[in-house]
Backbone as XML, in Angstrom:
<?xml version="1.0"?>
<chain id="A" units="angstrom">
  <residue number="1" name="MET">
    <atom name="N" x="2.181" y="-16.533" z="18.148"/>
    <atom name="CA" x="2.132" y="-15.405" z="17.254"/>
    <atom name="C" x="0.874" y="-15.542" z="16.380"/>
  </residue>
  <residue number="2" name="ILE">
    <atom name="N" x="0.201" y="-14.456" z="16.141"/>
    <atom name="CA" x="-0.949" y="-14.325" z="15.274"/>
    <atom name="C" x="-0.576" y="-14.018" z="13.838"/>
  </residue>
  <residue number="3" name="GLU">
    <atom name="N" x="-1.094" y="-14.711" z="12.892"/>
    <atom name="CA" x="-0.923" y="-14.434" z="11.421"/>
    <atom name="C" x="-2.141" y="-13.694" z="10.954"/>
  </residue>
  <residue number="4" name="VAL">
    <atom name="N" x="-1.905" y="-12.607" z="10.256"/>
    <atom name="CA" x="-3.035" y="-11.854" z="9.749"/>
    <atom name="C" x="-2.820" y="-11.621" z="8.268"/>
  </residue>
  <residue number="5" name="TYR">
    <atom name="N" x="-3.775" y="-12.138" z="7.482"/>
    <atom name="CA" x="-3.767" y="-11.975" z="6.005"/>
    <atom name="C" x="-4.682" y="-10.909" z="5.658"/>
  </residue>
  <residue number="6" name="ILE">
    <atom name="N" x="-4.245" y="-9.973" z="4.857"/>
    <atom name="CA" x="-5.169" y="-8.795" z="4.449"/>
    <atom name="C" x="-5.113" y="-8.699" z="2.906"/>
  </residue>
  <residue number="7" name="ASP">
    <atom name="N" x="-6.311" y="-8.252" z="2.410"/>
    <atom name="CA" x="-6.416" y="-7.917" z="1.004"/>
    <atom name="C" x="-7.541" y="-6.904" z="0.831"/>
  </residue>
  <residue number="8" name="ALA">
    <atom name="N" x="-7.552" y="-6.245" z="-0.314"/>
    <atom name="CA" x="-8.623" y="-5.328" z="-0.633"/>
    <atom name="C" x="-9.034" y="-5.538" z="-2.107"/>
  </residue>
  <residue number="9" name="ALA">
    <atom name="N" x="-10.251" y="-5.205" z="-2.438"/>
    <atom name="CA" x="-10.696" y="-5.289" z="-3.781"/>
    <atom name="C" x="-11.577" y="-4.112" z="-4.108"/>
  </residue>
  <residue number="10" name="SER">
    <atom name="N" x="-11.491" y="-3.637" z="-5.314"/>
    <atom name="CA" x="-12.364" y="-2.503" z="-5.793"/>
    <atom name="C" x="-12.978" y="-2.874" z="-7.096"/>
  </residue>
  <residue number="11" name="GLN">
    <atom name="N" x="-14.227" y="-2.442" z="-7.262"/>
    <atom name="CA" x="-14.954" y="-2.579" z="-8.564"/>
    <atom name="C" x="-14.837" y="-1.195" z="-9.172"/>
  </residue>
  <residue number="12" name="GLY">
    <atom name="N" x="-13.831" y="-1.003" z="-10.085"/>
    <atom name="CA" x="-13.612" y="0.314" z="-10.621"/>
    <atom name="C" x="-12.429" y="0.879" z="-9.777"/>
  </residue>
  <residue number="13" name="ASN">
    <atom name="N" x="-11.850" y="1.940" z="-10.346"/>
    <atom name="CA" x="-10.747" y="2.591" z="-9.676"/>
    <atom name="C" x="-10.828" y="4.070" z="-9.866"/>
  </residue>
  <residue number="14" name="PRO">
    <atom name="N" x="-11.565" y="4.773" z="-9.023"/>
    <atom name="CA" x="-12.153" y="4.316" z="-7.760"/>
    <atom name="C" x="-13.500" y="3.567" z="-8.090"/>
  </residue>
  <residue number="15" name="GLY">
    <atom name="N" x="-13.950" y="2.926" z="-7.035"/>
    <atom name="CA" x="-15.233" y="2.157" z="-7.073"/>
    <atom name="C" x="-15.589" y="1.578" z="-5.785"/>
  </residue>
  <residue number="16" name="LEU">
    <atom name="N" x="-16.620" y="0.850" z="-5.678"/>
    <atom name="CA" x="-17.014" y="0.174" z="-4.466"/>
    <atom name="C" x="-15.861" y="-0.727" z="-4.071"/>
  </residue>
  <residue number="17" name="SER">
    <atom name="N" x="-15.515" y="-0.658" z="-2.756"/>
    <atom name="CA" x="-14.333" y="-1.356" z="-2.254"/>
    <atom name="C" x="-14.670" y="-2.155" z="-1.071"/>
  </residue>
  <residue number="18" name="GLY">
    <atom name="N" x="-13.899" y="-3.166" z="-0.792"/>
    <atom name="CA" x="-14.005" y="-3.987" z="0.430"/>
    <atom name="C" x="-12.670" y="-4.485" z="0.853"/>
  </residue>
  <residue number="19" name="GLY">
    <atom name="N" x="-12.600" y="-4.765" z="2.212"/>
    <atom name="CA" x="-11.405" y="-5.340" z="2.750"/>
    <atom name="C" x="-11.645" y="-6.711" z="3.260"/>
  </residue>
  <residue number="20" name="GLY">
    <atom name="N" x="-10.692" y="-7.592" z="3.133"/>
    <atom name="CA" x="-10.769" y="-8.946" z="3.664"/>
    <atom name="C" x="-9.674" y="-9.152" z="4.652"/>
  </residue>
  <residue number="21" name="ILE">
    <atom name="N" x="-9.930" y="-9.725" z="5.794"/>
    <atom name="CA" x="-9.006" y="-9.951" z="6.847"/>
    <atom name="C" x="-9.234" y="-11.393" z="7.377"/>
  </residue>
  <residue number="22" name="PHE">
    <atom name="N" x="-8.166" y="-12.141" z="7.359"/>
    <atom name="CA" x="-8.171" y="-13.427" z="7.837"/>
    <atom name="C" x="-7.045" y="-13.621" z="8.987"/>
  </residue>
  <residue number="23" name="VAL">
    <atom name="N" x="-7.527" y="-13.794" z="10.222"/>
    <atom name="CA" x="-6.699" y="-13.854" z="11.349"/>
    <atom name="C" x="-6.598" y="-15.383" z="11.848"/>
  </residue>
  <residue number="24" name="LYS">
    <atom name="N" x="-5.388" y="-15.894" z="11.944"/>
    <atom name="CA" x="-5.259" y="-17.238" z="12.493"/>
    <atom name="C" x="-4.145" y="-17.364" z="13.503"/>
  </residue>
  <residue number="25" name="GLY">
    <atom name="N" x="-4.450" y="-18.259" z="14.470"/>
    <atom name="CA" x="-3.511" y="-18.380" z="15.576"/>
    <atom name="C" x="-4.173" y="-18.564" z="16.886"/>
  </residue>
  <residue number="26" name="GLU">
    <atom name="N" x="-3.396" y="-19.056" z="17.805"/>
    <atom name="CA" x="-3.889" y="-19.265" z="19.256"/>
    <atom name="C" x="-5.242" y="-20.122" z="19.220"/>
  </residue>
  <residue number="27" name="GLY">
    <atom name="N" x="-5.278" y="-21.039" z="18.236"/>
    <atom name="CA" x="-6.382" y="-21.992" z="18.250"/>
    <atom name="C" x="-7.693" y="-21.494" z="17.689"/>
  </residue>
  <residue number="28" name="LYS">
    <atom name="N" x="-7.680" y="-20.275" z="17.065"/>
    <atom name="CA" x="-8.917" y="-19.752" z="16.466"/>
    <atom name="C" x="-8.563" y="-19.097" z="15.147"/>
  </residue>
  <residue number="29" name="ASN">
    <atom name="N" x="-9.602" y="-19.036" z="14.343"/>
    <atom name="CA" x="-9.571" y="-18.279" z="13.067"/>
    <atom name="C" x="-10.649" y="-17.244" z="13.101"/>
  </residue>
  <residue number="30" name="LEU">
    <atom name="N" x="-10.331" y="-16.054" z="12.700"/>
    <atom name="CA" x="-11.344" y="-14.924" z="12.590"/>
    <atom name="C" x="-11.337" y="-14.450" z="11.117"/>
  </residue>
  <residue number="31" name="GLU">
    <atom name="N" x="-12.593" y="-14.174" z="10.609"/>
    <atom name="CA" x="-12.708" y="-13.731" z="9.250"/>
    <atom name="C" x="-13.488" y="-12.424" z="9.267"/>
  </residue>
  <residue number="32" name="TYR">
    <atom name="N" x="-13.105" y="-11.491" z="8.447"/>
    <atom name="CA" x="-13.802" y="-10.199" z="8.356"/>
    <atom name="C" x="-13.933" y="-9.787" z="6.927"/>
  </residue>
  <residue number="33" name="SER">
    <atom name="N" x="-15.175" y="-9.456" z="6.462"/>
    <atom name="CA" x="-15.409" y="-8.800" z="5.204"/>
    <atom name="C" x="-15.893" y="-7.368" z="5.500"/>
  </residue>
  <residue number="34" name="ILE">
    <atom name="N" x="-15.080" y="-6.363" z="5.170"/>
    <atom name="CA" x="-15.439" y="-5.078" z="5.581"/>
    <atom name="C" x="-15.714" y="-4.127" z="4.347"/>
  </residue>
  <residue number="35" name="PRO">
    <atom name="N" x="-16.937" y="-3.741" z="4.243"/>
    <atom name="CA" x="-17.275" y="-2.703" z="3.158"/>
    <atom name="C" x="-16.584" y="-1.438" z="3.438"/>
  </residue>
  <residue number="36" name="LEU">
    <atom name="N" x="-15.956" y="-0.868" z="2.431"/>
    <atom name="CA" x="-15.108" y="0.337" z="2.576"/>
    <atom name="C" x="-15.703" y="1.558" z="1.795"/>
  </residue>
  <residue number="37" name="GLY">
    <atom name="N" x="-16.811" y="1.377" z="1.098"/>
    <atom name="CA" x="-17.357" y="2.482" z="0.294"/>
    <atom name="C" x="-16.587" y="2.620" z="-0.966"/>
  </residue>
  <residue number="38" name="ILE">
    <atom name="N" x="-16.601" y="3.915" z="-1.463"/>
    <atom name="CA" x="-15.983" y="4.219" z="-2.795"/>
    <atom name="C" x="-14.552" y="4.689" z="-2.508"/>
  </residue>
  <residue number="39" name="MET">
    <atom name="N" x="-13.567" y="3.981" z="-3.050"/>
    <atom name="CA" x="-12.159" y="4.444" z="-2.976"/>
    <atom name="C" x="-11.447" y="3.644" z="-4.073"/>
  </residue>
  <residue number="40" name="ASN">
    <atom name="N" x="-10.192" y="4.058" z="-4.247"/>
    <atom name="CA" x="-9.295" y="3.398" z="-5.248"/>
    <atom name="C" x="-8.694" y="2.127" z="-4.491"/>
  </residue>
  <residue number="41" name="ASN">
    <atom name="N" x="-8.099" y="1.232" z="-5.227"/>
    <atom name="CA" x="-7.563" y="0.001" z="-4.616"/>
    <atom name="C" x="-6.471" y="0.218" z="-3.681"/>
  </residue>
  <residue number="42" name="HIS">
    <atom name="N" x="-5.595" y="1.225" z="-3.933"/>
    <atom name="CA" x="-4.461" y="1.403" z="-2.974"/>
    <atom name="C" x="-5.063" y="1.991" z="-1.606"/>
  </residue>
  <residue number="43" name="LEU">
    <atom name="N" x="-6.016" y="2.843" z="-1.650"/>
    <atom name="CA" x="-6.608" y="3.363" z="-0.408"/>
    <atom name="C" x="-7.212" y="2.282" z="0.331"/>
  </residue>
  <residue number="44" name="ALA">
    <atom name="N" x="-7.977" y="1.367" z="-0.461"/>
    <atom name="CA" x="-8.607" y="0.276" z="0.177"/>
    <atom name="C" x="-7.616" y="-0.689" z="0.855"/>
  </residue>
  <residue number="45" name="GLU">
    <atom name="N" x="-6.456" y="-0.858" z="0.315"/>
    <atom name="CA" x="-5.470" y="-1.729" z="0.887"/>
    <atom name="C" x="-4.979" y="-1.084" z="2.207"/>
  </residue>
  <residue number="46" name="PHE">
    <atom name="N" x="-4.737" y="0.252" z="2.178"/>
    <atom name="CA" x="-4.296" y="0.882" z="3.407"/>
    <atom name="C" x="-5.392" y="0.879" z="4.477"/>
  </residue>
  <residue number="47" name="ALA">
    <atom name="N" x="-6.683" y="1.113" z="4.084"/>
    <atom name="CA" x="-7.806" y="1.085" z="4.983"/>
    <atom name="C" x="-7.951" y="-0.344" z="5.631"/>
  </residue>
  <residue number="48" name="THR">
    <atom name="N" x="-7.753" y="-1.378" z="4.869"/>
    <atom name="CA" x="-7.819" y="-2.716" z="5.360"/>
    <atom name="C" x="-6.677" y="-2.947" z="6.419"/>
  </residue>
  <residue number="49" name="LEU">
    <atom name="N" x="-5.537" y="-2.472" z="6.086"/>
    <atom name="CA" x="-4.433" y="-2.647" z="7.065"/>
    <atom name="C" x="-4.818" y="-2.055" z="8.424"/>
  </residue>
  <residue number="50" name="VAL">
    <atom name="N" x="-5.295" y="-0.799" z="8.399"/>
    <atom name="CA" x="-5.695" y="-0.156" z="9.713"/>
    <atom name="C" x="-6.801" y="-0.918" z="10.361"/>
  </residue>
  <residue number="51" name="LYS">
    <atom name="N" x="-7.784" y="-1.359" z="9.610"/>
    <atom name="CA" x="-8.924" y="-2.110" z="10.233"/>
    <atom name="C" x="-8.361" y="-3.420" z="10.900"/>
  </residue>
  <residue number="52" name="ALA">
    <atom name="N" x="-7.437" y="-4.048" z="10.227"/>
    <atom name="CA" x="-6.829" y="-5.306" z="10.716"/>
    <atom name="C" x="-6.017" y="-5.053" z="12.023"/>
  </residue>
  <residue number="53" name="LEU">
    <atom name="N" x="-5.321" y="-3.929" z="11.976"/>
    <atom name="CA" x="-4.544" y="-3.580" z="13.235"/>
    <atom name="C" x="-5.525" y="-3.312" z="14.357"/>
  </residue>
  <residue number="54" name="GLU">
    <atom name="N" x="-6.605" y="-2.595" z="14.067"/>
    <atom name="CA" x="-7.546" y="-2.311" z="15.092"/>
    <atom name="C" x="-8.147" y="-3.566" z="15.698"/>
  </residue>
  <residue number="55" name="ILE">
    <atom name="N" x="-8.485" y="-4.531" z="14.790"/>
    <atom name="CA" x="-9.022" y="-5.822" z="15.186"/>
    <atom name="C" x="-7.995" y="-6.533" z="16.132"/>
  </residue>
  <residue number="56" name="CYS">
    <atom name="N" x="-6.683" y="-6.519" z="15.789"/>
    <atom name="CA" x="-5.676" y="-7.136" z="16.631"/>
    <atom name="C" x="-5.659" y="-6.485" z="18.005"/>
  </residue>
  <residue number="57" name="LYS">
    <atom name="N" x="-5.615" y="-5.174" z="17.999"/>
    <atom name="CA" x="-5.578" y="-4.390" z="19.249"/>
    <atom name="C" x="-6.779" y="-4.715" z="20.105"/>
  </residue>
  <residue number="58" name="ASP">
    <atom name="N" x="-8.021" y="-4.695" z="19.477"/>
    <atom name="CA" x="-9.251" y="-4.985" z="20.223"/>
    <atom name="C" x="-9.267" y="-6.413" z="20.808"/>
  </residue>
  <residue number="59" name="ASN">
    <atom name="N" x="-8.620" y="-7.327" z="20.174"/>
    <atom name="CA" x="-8.626" y="-8.685" z="20.616"/>
    <atom name="C" x="-7.431" y="-9.033" z="21.504"/>
  </residue>
  <residue number="60" name="GLY">
    <atom name="N" x="-6.603" y="-8.056" z="21.773"/>
    <atom name="CA" x="-5.503" y="-8.216" z="22.667"/>
    <atom name="C" x="-4.312" y="-8.978" z="22.084"/>
  </residue>
  <residue number="61" name="PHE">
    <atom name="N" x="-4.237" y="-9.026" z="20.730"/>
    <atom name="CA" x="-3.125" y="-9.642" z="20.083"/>
    <atom name="C" x="-1.924" y="-8.691" z="20.038"/>
  </residue>
  <residue number="62" name="SER">
    <atom name="N" x="-0.850" y="-8.972" z="20.689"/>
    <atom name="CA" x="0.221" y="-8.060" z="20.702"/>
    <atom name="C" x="1.445" y="-8.476" z="19.950"/>
  </residue>
  <residue number="63" name="VAL">
    <atom name="N" x="1.512" y="-9.753" z="19.532"/>
    <atom name="CA" x="2.586" y="-10.318" z="18.717"/>
    <atom name="C" x="1.921" y="-10.769" z="17.439"/>
  </residue>
  <residue number="64" name="VAL">
    <atom name="N" x="2.085" y="-10.035" z="16.352"/>
    <atom name="CA" x="1.396" y="-10.252" z="15.057"/>
    <atom name="C" x="2.339" y="-10.259" z="13.824"/>
  </residue>
  <residue number="65" name="SER">
    <atom name="N" x="1.984" y="-11.070" z="12.903"/>
    <atom name="CA" x="2.721" y="-11.111" z="11.633"/>
    <atom name="C" x="1.725" y="-10.977" z="10.557"/>
  </residue>
  <residue number="66" name="PHE">
    <atom name="N" x="1.819" y="-9.867" z="9.794"/>
    <atom name="CA" x="0.871" y="-9.540" z="8.689"/>
    <atom name="C" x="1.420" y="-10.090" z="7.447"/>
  </residue>
  <residue number="67" name="ARG">
    <atom name="N" x="0.488" y="-10.483" z="6.537"/>
    <atom name="CA" x="0.770" y="-10.870" z="5.170"/>
    <atom name="C" x="-0.062" y="-10.113" z="4.169"/>
  </residue>
  <residue number="68" name="SER">
    <atom name="N" x="0.520" y="-9.538" z="3.184"/>
    <atom name="CA" x="-0.256" y="-8.704" z="2.245"/>
    <atom name="C" x="0.335" y="-8.919" z="0.838"/>
  </residue>
  <residue number="69" name="ASP">
    <atom name="N" x="-0.583" y="-8.871" z="-0.206"/>
    <atom name="CA" x="-0.009" y="-8.925" z="-1.551"/>
    <atom name="C" x="0.087" y="-7.527" z="-2.143"/>
  </residue>
  <residue number="70" name="SER">
    <atom name="N" x="-0.056" y="-6.529" z="-1.267"/>
    <atom name="CA" x="0.137" y="-5.116" z="-1.738"/>
    <atom name="C" x="1.549" y="-4.688" z="-1.468"/>
  </residue>
  <residue number="71" name="GLN">
    <atom name="N" x="2.331" y="-4.560" z="-2.491"/>
    <atom name="CA" x="3.678" y="-4.146" z="-2.362"/>
    <atom name="C" x="3.765" y="-2.693" z="-1.798"/>
  </residue>
  <residue number="72" name="ILE">
    <atom name="N" x="2.876" y="-1.839" z="-2.195"/>
    <atom name="CA" x="2.945" y="-0.422" z="-1.707"/>
    <atom name="C" x="2.663" y="-0.399" z="-0.161"/>
  </residue>
  <residue number="73" name="VAL">
    <atom name="N" x="1.772" y="-1.153" z="0.324"/>
    <atom name="CA" x="1.493" y="-1.200" z="1.770"/>
    <atom name="C" x="2.699" y="-1.736" z="2.494"/>
  </residue>
  <residue number="74" name="CYS">
    <atom name="N" x="3.227" y="-2.870" z="2.074"/>
    <atom name="CA" x="4.380" y="-3.474" z="2.711"/>
    <atom name="C" x="5.595" y="-2.517" z="2.721"/>
  </residue>
  <residue number="75" name="ASP">
    <atom name="N" x="5.859" y="-1.953" z="1.586"/>
    <atom name="CA" x="6.984" y="-1.010" z="1.465"/>
    <atom name="C" x="6.793" y="0.273" z="2.365"/>
  </residue>
  <residue number="76" name="SER">
    <atom name="N" x="5.623" y="0.760" z="2.392"/>
    <atom name="CA" x="5.276" y="1.965" z="3.140"/>
    <atom name="C" x="5.434" y="1.715" z="4.655"/>
  </residue>
  <residue number="77" name="ILE">
    <atom name="N" x="4.983" y="0.538" z="5.067"/>
    <atom name="CA" x="5.110" y="0.281" z="6.523"/>
    <atom name="C" x="6.566" y="0.023" z="6.895"/>
  </residue>
  <residue number="78" name="GLU">
    <atom name="N" x="7.330" y="-0.707" z="6.035"/>
    <atom name="CA" x="8.768" y="-0.926" z="6.284"/>
    <atom name="C" x="9.566" y="0.300" z="6.260"/>
  </residue>
  <residue number="79" name="LYS">
    <atom name="N" x="9.277" y="1.281" z="5.364"/>
    <atom name="CA" x="10.068" y="2.466" z="5.207"/>
    <atom name="C" x="9.461" y="3.572" z="6.103"/>
  </residue>
  <residue number="80" name="GLY">
    <atom name="N" x="8.225" y="3.485" z="6.557"/>
    <atom name="CA" x="7.670" y="4.562" z="7.376"/>
    <atom name="C" x="7.370" y="5.830" z="6.551"/>
  </residue>
  <residue number="81" name="PHE">
    <atom name="N" x="7.124" y="5.632" z="5.320"/>
    <atom name="CA" x="7.060" y="6.805" z="4.391"/>
    <atom name="C" x="6.129" y="6.470" z="3.211"/>
  </residue>
  <residue number="82" name="VAL">
    <atom name="N" x="5.349" y="7.374" z="2.773"/>
    <atom name="CA" x="4.493" y="7.253" z="1.568"/>
    <atom name="C" x="4.737" y="8.535" z="0.688"/>
  </residue>
  <residue number="83" name="LYS">
    <atom name="N" x="4.927" y="8.248" z="-0.606"/>
    <atom name="CA" x="5.097" y="9.356" z="-1.597"/>
    <atom name="C" x="3.751" y="10.084" z="-1.788"/>
  </residue>
  <residue number="84" name="ASN">
    <atom name="N" x="2.680" y="9.354" z="-1.973"/>
    <atom name="CA" x="1.365" y="9.896" z="-2.192"/>
    <atom name="C" x="0.767" y="10.277" z="-0.854"/>
  </residue>
  <residue number="85" name="GLN">
    <atom name="N" x="0.511" y="11.644" z="-0.630"/>
    <atom name="CA" x="0.026" y="12.103" z="0.619"/>
    <atom name="C" x="-1.441" y="11.682" z="0.913"/>
  </residue>
  <residue number="86" name="GLU">
    <atom name="N" x="-2.096" y="11.154" z="-0.100"/>
    <atom name="CA" x="-3.392" y="10.556" z="0.092"/>
    <atom name="C" x="-3.378" y="9.347" z="1.101"/>
  </residue>
  <residue number="87" name="PHE">
    <atom name="N" x="-2.220" y="8.698" z="1.167"/>
    <atom name="CA" x="-2.083" y="7.505" z="2.030"/>
    <atom name="C" x="-1.592" y="7.886" z="3.401"/>
  </residue>
  <residue number="88" name="LYS">
    <atom name="N" x="-1.115" y="9.109" z="3.616"/>
    <atom name="CA" x="-0.405" y="9.417" z="4.837"/>
    <atom name="C" x="-1.196" y="9.271" z="6.129"/>
  </residue>
  <residue number="89" name="ALA">
    <atom name="N" x="-2.519" y="9.611" z="6.077"/>
    <atom name="CA" x="-3.288" y="9.434" z="7.290"/>
    <atom name="C" x="-3.445" y="7.916" z="7.651"/>
  </residue>
  <residue number="90" name="TYR">
    <atom name="N" x="-3.625" y="7.085" z="6.680"/>
    <atom name="CA" x="-3.675" y="5.633" z="6.995"/>
    <atom name="C" x="-2.287" y="5.150" z="7.534"/>
  </residue>
  <residue number="91" name="LEU">
    <atom name="N" x="-1.209" y="5.642" z="6.943"/>
    <atom name="CA" x="0.138" y="5.164" z="7.431"/>
    <atom name="C" x="0.324" y="5.654" z="8.907"/>
  </residue>
  <residue number="92" name="ASP">
    <atom name="N" x="-0.094" y="6.889" z="9.175"/>
    <atom name="CA" x="0.021" y="7.384" z="10.518"/>
    <atom name="C" x="-0.769" y="6.636" z="11.509"/>
  </residue>
  <residue number="93" name="SER">
    <atom name="N" x="-2.010" y="6.255" z="11.171"/>
    <atom name="CA" x="-2.815" y="5.467" z="11.978"/>
    <atom name="C" x="-2.334" y="4.091" z="12.262"/>
  </residue>
  <residue number="94" name="ALA">
    <atom name="N" x="-1.809" y="3.494" z="11.186"/>
    <atom name="CA" x="-1.173" y="2.127" z="11.300"/>
    <atom name="C" x="-0.047" y="2.265" z="12.170"/>
  </residue>
  <residue number="95" name="GLN">
    <atom name="N" x="0.837" y="3.213" z="12.000"/>
    <atom name="CA" x="2.147" y="3.310" z="12.802"/>
    <atom name="C" x="1.741" y="3.553" z="14.320"/>
  </residue>
  <residue number="96" name="ASP">
    <atom name="N" x="0.671" y="4.301" z="14.601"/>
    <atom name="CA" x="0.290" y="4.537" z="15.993"/>
    <atom name="C" x="-0.093" y="3.180" z="16.674"/>
  </residue>
  <residue number="97" name="ILE">
    <atom name="N" x="-0.855" y="2.376" z="15.929"/>
    <atom name="CA" x="-1.269" y="1.088" z="16.532"/>
    <atom name="C" x="-0.084" y="0.150" z="16.653"/>
  </residue>
  <residue number="98" name="ILE">
    <atom name="N" x="0.778" y="0.131" z="15.573"/>
    <atom name="CA" x="1.969" y="-0.750" z="15.570"/>
    <atom name="C" x="2.848" y="-0.512" z="16.761"/>
  </residue>
  <residue number="99" name="ARG">
    <atom name="N" x="2.954" y="0.853" z="17.151"/>
    <atom name="CA" x="3.846" y="1.186" z="18.251"/>
    <atom name="C" x="3.248" y="0.616" z="19.557"/>
  </residue>
  <residue number="100" name="SER">
    <atom name="N" x="1.952" y="0.328" z="19.637"/>
    <atom name="CA" x="1.360" y="-0.198" z="20.849"/>
    <atom name="C" x="1.473" y="-1.710" z="20.932"/>
  </residue>
  <residue number="101" name="LEU">
    <atom name="N" x="1.886" y="-2.383" z="19.891"/>
    <atom name="CA" x="2.101" y="-3.804" z="19.899"/>
    <atom name="C" x="3.481" y="-4.167" z="20.435"/>
  </residue>
  <residue number="102" name="ASP">
    <atom name="N" x="3.553" y="-5.391" z="20.927"/>
    <atom name="CA" x="4.880" y="-5.868" z="21.432"/>
    <atom name="C" x="5.806" y="-6.221" z="20.298"/>
  </residue>
  <residue number="103" name="LEU">
    <atom name="N" x="5.206" y="-6.875" z="19.245"/>
    <atom name="CA" x="6.018" y="-7.301" z="18.063"/>
    <atom name="C" x="5.099" y="-7.291" z="16.848"/>
  </residue>
  <residue number="104" name="PHE">
    <atom name="N" x="5.674" y="-6.687" z="15.749"/>
    <atom name="CA" x="4.954" y="-6.610" z="14.454"/>
    <atom name="C" x="5.820" y="-6.876" z="13.318"/>
  </residue>
  <residue number="105" name="PHE">
    <atom name="N" x="5.304" y="-7.709" z="12.422"/>
    <atom name="CA" x="5.987" y="-8.020" z="11.174"/>
    <atom name="C" x="5.072" y="-7.769" z="10.073"/>
  </residue>
  <residue number="106" name="ILE">
    <atom name="N" x="5.546" y="-7.459" z="8.878"/>
    <atom name="CA" x="4.737" y="-7.466" z="7.685"/>
    <atom name="C" x="5.557" y="-8.038" z="6.583"/>
  </residue>
  <residue number="107" name="LYS">
    <atom name="N" x="4.922" y="-8.829" z="5.753"/>
    <atom name="CA" x="5.595" y="-9.532" z="4.672"/>
    <atom name="C" x="4.777" y="-9.445" z="3.417"/>
  </residue>
  <residue number="108" name="TRP">
    <atom name="N" x="5.416" y="-9.190" z="2.349"/>
    <atom name="CA" x="4.687" y="-9.334" z="1.020"/>
    <atom name="C" x="4.598" y="-10.754" z="0.704"/>
  </residue>
  <residue number="109" name="ILE">
    <atom name="N" x="3.473" y="-11.133" z="0.168"/>
    <atom name="CA" x="3.213" y="-12.479" z="-0.342"/>
    <atom name="C" x="2.569" y="-12.380" z="-1.726"/>
  </residue>
  <residue number="110" name="PRO">
    <atom name="N" x="2.751" y="-13.387" z="-2.577"/>
    <atom name="CA" x="2.108" y="-13.320" z="-3.865"/>
    <atom name="C" x="0.583" y="-13.553" z="-3.713"/>
  </residue>
  <residue number="111" name="SER">
    <atom name="N" x="-0.160" y="-13.000" z="-4.633"/>
    <atom name="CA" x="-1.644" y="-13.128" z="-4.611"/>
    <atom name="C" x="-2.178" y="-14.555" z="-4.421"/>
  </residue>
  <residue number="112" name="LYS">
    <atom name="N" x="-1.480" y="-15.491" z="-5.072"/>
    <atom name="CA" x="-1.930" y="-16.924" z="-4.926"/>
    <atom name="C" x="-1.884" y="-17.461" z="-3.522"/>
  </residue>
  <residue number="113" name="GLU">
    <atom name="N" x="-1.045" y="-16.787" z="-2.693"/>
    <atom name="CA" x="-0.985" y="-17.201" z="-1.239"/>
    <atom name="C" x="-1.974" y="-16.417" z="-0.366"/>
  </residue>
  <residue number="114" name="ASN">
    <atom name="N" x="-2.756" y="-15.578" z="-0.986"/>
    <atom name="CA" x="-3.675" y="-14.641" z="-0.191"/>
    <atom name="C" x="-5.057" y="-14.839" z="-0.638"/>
  </residue>
  <residue number="115" name="LYS">
    <atom name="N" x="-5.422" y="-16.026" z="-1.161"/>
    <atom name="CA" x="-6.730" y="-16.192" z="-1.702"/>
    <atom name="C" x="-7.938" y="-16.043" z="-0.771"/>
  </residue>
  <residue number="116" name="HIS">
    <atom name="N" x="-7.677" y="-16.484" z="0.497"/>
    <atom name="CA" x="-8.757" y="-16.474" z="1.449"/>
    <atom name="C" x="-9.122" y="-14.974" z="1.738"/>
  </residue>
  <residue number="117" name="ALA">
    <atom name="N" x="-8.119" y="-14.127" z="1.948"/>
    <atom name="CA" x="-8.420" y="-12.715" z="2.222"/>
    <atom name="C" x="-9.043" y="-11.999" z="1.014"/>
  </residue>
  <residue number="118" name="ASP">
    <atom name="N" x="-8.559" y="-12.502" z="-0.182"/>
    <atom name="CA" x="-9.160" y="-11.960" z="-1.450"/>
    <atom name="C" x="-10.626" y="-12.216" z="-1.516"/>
  </residue>
  <residue number="119" name="ILE">
    <atom name="N" x="-11.020" y="-13.453" z="-1.224"/>
    <atom name="CA" x="-12.464" y="-13.880" z="-1.184"/>
    <atom name="C" x="-13.204" y="-12.972" z="-0.258"/>
  </residue>
  <residue number="120" name="LEU">
    <atom name="N" x="-12.732" y="-12.804" z="0.929"/>
    <atom name="CA" x="-13.430" y="-11.972" z="1.938"/>
    <atom name="C" x="-13.571" y="-10.537" z="1.427"/>
  </residue>
  <residue number="121" name="ALA">
    <atom name="N" x="-12.508" y="-9.964" z="0.798"/>
    <atom name="CA" x="-12.582" y="-8.595" z="0.339"/>
    <atom name="C" x="-13.612" y="-8.509" z="-0.771"/>
  </residue>
  <residue number="122" name="ARG">
    <atom name="N" x="-13.692" y="-9.458" z="-1.672"/>
    <atom name="CA" x="-14.700" y="-9.375" z="-2.722"/>
    <atom name="C" x="-16.119" y="-9.559" z="-2.242"/>
  </residue>
  <residue number="123" name="GLN">
    <atom name="N" x="-16.284" y="-10.351" z="-1.147"/>
    <atom name="CA" x="-17.617" y="-10.457" z="-0.513"/>
    <atom name="C" x="-18.021" y="-9.130" z="0.102"/>
  </residue>
  <residue number="124" name="ALA">
    <atom name="N" x="-17.078" y="-8.390" z="0.557"/>
    <atom name="CA" x="-17.361" y="-7.126" z="1.234"/>
    <atom name="C" x="-17.832" y="-6.077" z="0.289"/>
  </residue>
  <residue number="125" name="ILE">
    <atom name="N" x="-17.404" y="-6.209" z="-0.978"/>
    <atom name="CA" x="-17.856" y="-5.189" z="-2.063"/>
    <atom name="C" x="-19.316" y="-5.310" z="-2.134"/>
  </residue>
  <residue number="126" name="HIS">
    <atom name="N" x="-19.939" y="-6.462" z="-2.100"/>
    <atom name="CA" x="-21.298" y="-6.706" z="-2.269"/>
    <atom name="C" x="-22.182" y="-6.329" z="-1.067"/>
  </residue>
  <residue number="127" name="ASN">
    <atom name="N" x="-21.412" y="-6.004" z="0.114"/>
    <atom name="CA" x="-22.151" y="-5.626" z="1.303"/>
    <atom name="C" x="-22.127" y="-4.070" z="1.475"/>
  </residue>
  <residue number="128" name="ASN">
    <atom name="N" x="-21.600" y="-3.320" z="0.482"/>
    <atom name="CA" x="-21.584" y="-1.831" z="0.545"/>
    <atom name="C" x="-23.021" y="-1.366" z="0.528"/>
  </residue>
</chain>
């Protein structure tokens, strides 16, 4: 099973944003710092989720366990619903990719357990 840690950061709300993705498992670790442009932090969290799912699909990872410190992302995936329609396109994209995987889990974790993805997200802001 592949473990995927995701986080997003924004300078301002909205402001320059970045996503951090740390993938570990099967004897390798992958790190991604992805500049996301100008968006609010919640949108950045959803955009990072979709990017991480695309990375998993592109690498042929079909059994994945995601970790995020974003309660809204975890709840939205688990419920399959977002109140804010601004997030709906991201949720739809995420669900499309999740359906193509053999097994998908997502778990909320406290920020202190997600430091590596946070560092990658903050680095991405400076690459915008």
